[in-house]
N, C-alpha and C positions, 0 to 999 in steps of 0.2 A: 504494500500500500504506500502511496506517495504521502507527501506532507499533508497536514490538515492546517488550513488557515482558520484559526478560531478567533471569533470576535465577541468581546464583552461590551455591548453597546451601552451608551449613556446618553444623557440629555444634551450635553455640550461636547464631551470628549468620549472616545471609545478606546478600549485597550484591545490589542490583538497580539497573537503569537503564531509562529510556525511550529507546529508540534509534530515530532517524528514518532509515529505509532510503534514502529518496530523497536526502537531503543527507548521509547517513552521519555524522550528528552525534548526540551524546548530549544529550538535552534535559533529563534529570534523573538524578541518581544518589544513592544513599544506602546505608548499612549499618545494619541494624536487628536486634534480637534476633529469633529465629525465631518466637516467639509473636506479636510485632508484625507479622511478615511476613504472617501469616494475615490480619490486618486490612488490610494494604496490598493484598493480593489482592482482598479484598472491594470496595475502592474502585475499583480498576482494572477489575474484571470487570463492574461496573455503573456506568459513568461517567454523571455528571449531564448532560453535553453531549458531543457528538461520538461518533465510532465507538469501539467497544471495541477495544483493541489486541490483537495476537496475543501469546500468552504462550509464552516459550521458557525452559526450565529446563535448566541444565547437568546432564548425567547422568554418573554414575560409569562409568568404563571399566575393564575388567579387562585387565591386561597380564601375567597369570600370576604375579604376586608376592603374597606373603602380605600381608594387610591387618589392621588393628587394629579395635577397637570403634568408633573415630571414623568410619571409613568406613561402617560399618553404621548408625550414628546418622544420618549424612548421608543415607543411602538412605531411612531412615524419613521424614525431613523432605521429601525429594523427593516421596515418595508423598503426604504430607499436603498439600503445596503443590499437586500435580497434582489431587488430589481436591477441594480447596477451590476451585480455579479452575473446574473443571468444574461443580461444584454451584452456584456463584455466577454463572456466565456463561451459564446456560441450556443446558449440555451441551457447550459448546465444549471441545475437548481442549487441554491444554497440550502443546506440542511438547517432547520431550526431545532435547537436542542435546549431542553430545560435544564436549569442549574442542578436540579436534583440528580439528573442522569450523569452530568459531568462529575459531580461529587462522588457518586457511587462508583463510577469508573476509576477515578483517580485515587480515592481513599478506601474503597471497599465497603 
């Protein structure tokens, strides 16, 4: 399996990393303003060399609690990131992953 480009979206900034599933190591990580994250997606969706990574974006989960505007702003960014990945990668879908799944995989 190739790299996984994993994105933790936020209202203003988002964190991302390149995760190597075989070695279970993070090859690269950064936090950038959301507008810049769109450019990051462009580069990873069409790499100059090597295979395109799989894109995974953390998705908001509902636990029945009231949420504020920031949660909805983050949802808008998730949609923008997903659409950007799909349009730049030739139609490949970005996988939406819930935090609980990530924690279970990494921490057991």
